[in-house]
Legacy VTK file of the C-alpha trace (Angstrom):
# vtk DataFile Version 3.0
C-alpha trace
ASCII
DATASET POLYDATA
POINTS 230 float
0.077 0.134 0.162
1.352 3.806 -0.329
0.688 6.585 2.293
-0.159 9.870 0.793
0.635 12.891 3.565
-2.330 14.628 2.753
-4.793 14.729 5.430
-8.351 13.727 4.284
-9.764 16.998 5.148
-7.423 18.720 3.055
-7.849 17.017 -0.266
-10.106 19.708 -2.016
-7.811 22.324 -0.824
-4.963 20.452 -1.511
-6.074 20.128 -5.601
-7.358 23.500 -5.816
-4.003 24.933 -5.082
-2.161 22.722 -7.369
-4.855 23.983 -10.041
-4.138 27.143 -8.994
-0.550 26.839 -9.095
-1.078 25.484 -12.563
-2.885 28.251 -14.049
-0.344 30.839 -12.651
2.502 29.305 -14.169
0.827 28.773 -17.551
-0.166 32.774 -17.248
3.683 33.420 -16.458
4.711 31.328 -19.783
2.319 33.213 -21.887
3.518 36.675 -21.000
6.747 35.392 -21.487
6.063 34.507 -24.616
4.524 37.752 -25.479
7.815 39.531 -23.871
10.111 37.422 -26.095
8.204 38.634 -29.479
8.320 42.212 -28.479
11.778 42.500 -27.145
13.500 39.185 -28.639
14.938 38.484 -25.005
16.136 34.887 -24.849
16.231 34.892 -20.877
12.496 35.796 -20.905
11.840 32.808 -23.243
13.599 30.245 -21.215
12.141 31.754 -17.888
8.752 30.944 -19.534
9.671 27.678 -20.776
10.961 26.713 -17.109
7.654 27.986 -15.779
5.820 25.673 -18.548
7.713 22.820 -17.847
6.912 23.139 -13.953
2.815 23.443 -14.794
3.134 20.389 -16.691
4.583 18.873 -13.351
1.446 20.236 -11.480
-0.980 18.894 -14.151
0.811 15.610 -13.590
0.077 15.792 -9.789
-3.321 17.115 -10.277
-4.230 14.032 -12.357
-2.452 11.487 -9.882
-4.764 13.294 -6.930
-8.015 13.236 -8.705
-7.325 9.461 -9.210
-6.058 8.631 -5.513
-8.732 10.967 -3.774
-11.761 11.099 -5.841
-12.132 7.425 -6.852
-13.844 6.084 -3.744
-13.998 2.736 -5.463
-10.055 2.098 -4.754
-9.644 4.169 -2.035
-9.969 3.861 1.841
-10.019 6.625 4.488
-7.645 5.100 7.531
-7.544 7.453 10.408
-6.090 10.892 8.970
-4.173 9.129 6.117
-5.264 7.850 2.499
-4.243 4.345 1.836
-4.346 3.207 -1.655
-5.028 -0.575 -2.127
-2.932 -2.645 -4.248
-6.135 -4.437 -5.586
-6.202 -2.303 -8.457
-2.698 -3.076 -10.647
-3.776 0.350 -13.231
-4.252 2.821 -10.358
-0.836 1.852 -8.728
0.872 2.048 -11.999
-0.967 5.223 -12.407
0.175 6.630 -9.524
3.825 5.760 -9.444
3.917 7.263 -13.335
2.361 10.604 -12.070
4.298 11.496 -9.272
7.494 10.625 -10.707
6.781 12.605 -13.550
5.910 15.523 -11.321
9.177 15.230 -9.329
11.160 14.705 -13.037
9.298 18.059 -14.612
9.788 20.211 -11.431
13.506 19.443 -11.349
13.862 19.938 -15.328
11.897 23.269 -14.941
13.938 24.456 -12.013
17.446 24.004 -13.878
16.388 25.617 -16.839
15.393 28.588 -14.653
18.712 28.225 -12.764
21.028 28.259 -15.999
19.326 31.291 -17.249
21.369 34.311 -16.009
24.775 32.324 -16.568
26.885 32.734 -19.451
26.716 30.098 -22.483
29.120 27.185 -21.082
30.520 24.263 -22.585
27.783 21.538 -23.639
29.585 19.089 -21.213
28.301 21.530 -18.275
24.826 21.053 -20.043
25.161 17.629 -20.030
26.120 17.020 -16.672
23.463 19.323 -15.411
21.010 17.204 -16.933
22.405 13.730 -15.741
22.209 15.208 -12.288
18.599 16.296 -12.405
17.614 12.799 -14.048
19.699 10.446 -11.535
17.815 13.054 -8.739
14.416 12.452 -10.117
14.914 8.342 -10.479
16.764 8.212 -7.058
13.726 10.229 -5.565
11.455 7.506 -6.977
12.545 5.405 -3.889
13.421 8.151 -1.353
11.051 11.176 -2.059
13.740 13.304 0.300
16.315 13.602 -2.618
13.500 15.428 -4.750
13.070 18.344 -2.257
16.775 18.301 -1.122
17.538 18.593 -5.464
15.012 21.634 -5.363
16.010 23.237 -2.232
19.415 23.241 -4.015
18.356 24.281 -7.446
15.991 26.976 -5.544
19.203 28.068 -3.719
21.324 28.901 -6.824
18.108 30.232 -8.511
17.992 33.077 -5.499
21.454 33.489 -5.444
21.669 34.016 -9.522
18.840 36.323 -9.154
20.041 38.187 -6.273
23.409 39.026 -8.217
21.166 40.739 -10.948
19.149 42.830 -8.656
22.387 44.163 -7.279
22.874 45.803 -10.590
19.357 46.791 -11.737
17.785 47.322 -8.588
14.852 46.212 -10.124
11.661 45.945 -7.771
10.199 42.933 -10.281
13.607 40.836 -9.843
13.148 41.185 -6.194
9.464 40.206 -6.392
10.817 36.846 -8.207
13.210 36.188 -5.503
10.515 36.525 -2.715
8.496 34.013 -4.460
11.170 31.698 -4.983
12.476 32.040 -1.243
8.738 31.100 -0.158
8.749 28.155 -2.430
12.404 27.022 -1.091
10.458 27.232 2.584
7.448 24.772 0.902
10.342 22.206 -0.152
12.284 22.441 3.059
8.800 21.729 5.549
7.968 18.711 2.938
11.320 17.444 3.931
9.731 16.857 7.461
7.264 14.220 6.249
4.693 15.615 8.435
1.109 15.359 7.437
0.117 18.439 9.816
3.198 20.532 8.340
2.188 19.353 4.856
-0.688 21.847 4.910
1.759 24.553 5.823
4.171 23.363 2.846
0.940 23.584 0.653
0.072 27.108 1.496
3.920 28.261 1.270
3.745 26.686 -2.514
0.455 28.829 -2.640
1.807 31.969 -1.265
4.750 31.800 -3.875
2.426 31.667 -6.850
0.261 34.209 -5.517
3.361 36.564 -5.471
4.133 35.300 -8.862
0.710 36.161 -9.944
0.826 39.825 -8.568
4.322 40.000 -10.413
2.565 39.297 -13.634
0.109 41.906 -13.103
2.321 44.198 -12.077
4.158 43.999 -15.145
1.309 43.913 -17.393
-0.005 47.115 -15.686
3.151 48.797 -16.320
3.458 47.286 -19.859
-0.203 48.979 -20.956
0.892 52.416 -19.344
3.826 52.570 -21.459
1.593 52.060 -24.709
-1.148 54.408 -23.442
1.853 57.254 -23.309
LINES 1 231
230 0 1 2 3 4 5 6 7 8 9 10 11 12 13 14 15 16 17 18 19 20 21 22 23 24 25 26 27 28 29 30 31 32 33 34 35 36 37 38 39 40 41 42 43 44 45 46 47 48 49 50 51 52 53 54 55 56 57 58 59 60 61 62 63 64 65 66 67 68 69 70 71 72 73 74 75 76 77 78 79 80 81 82 83 84 85 86 87 88 89 90 91 92 93 94 95 96 97 98 99 100 101 102 103 104 105 106 107 108 109 110 111 112 113 114 115 116 117 118 119 120 121 122 123 124 125 126 127 128 129 130 131 132 133 134 135 136 137 138 139 140 141 142 143 144 145 146 147 148 149 150 151 152 153 154 155 156 157 158 159 160 161 162 163 164 165 166 167 168 169 170 171 172 173 174 175 176 177 178 179 180 181 182 183 184 185 186 187 188 189 190 191 192 193 194 195 196 197 198 199 200 201 202 203 204 205 206 207 208 209 210 211 212 213 214 215 216 217 218 219 220 221 222 223 224 225 226 227 228 229
């Protein structure tokens, strides 16, 4: 059997948070594409692609949780945990694939975002990075902490890169983006503790981080519209 950390009373809000996260990430991708078409800034394009891949990761976990939580034929509630039965092999396979893809796509998206501010380097560096992400993704299939530890490392590097950028441009938008990544890092740090109670706080931390991203999108869009009017 497989144990899912989400408390039974939090099942609905949990999926709702994932759906909201997907929509924000998708909106960020759309904005990045529009920005690239206007300014031809490849960094904006790659940032959008990174967020799109993380959005696909959210879709993967949403579909998996729908099967686990809302198909009462195959799910029993035991105490405050949700336990899936091995009787239905297809559900078991879907569970494994869904959460594996979530972890792998999240790591790939974070890695792309991490690489954006860096100067173009040798192909071997990119290959080594890709191998690191793939190895972490496959390892986390057995030990879930590896996924969160790898995410924390990548988010830490992303925050450092954008902090260096902020020192140069002093842009409020960069500062907002850093804040969103900081709170997302907090979410992964809480998940390391493997607690049902703290899982709720981790999910709300993720929600706050994506709310901040949404505020950033709205802010940039309004600024852009004001410039067009002038």
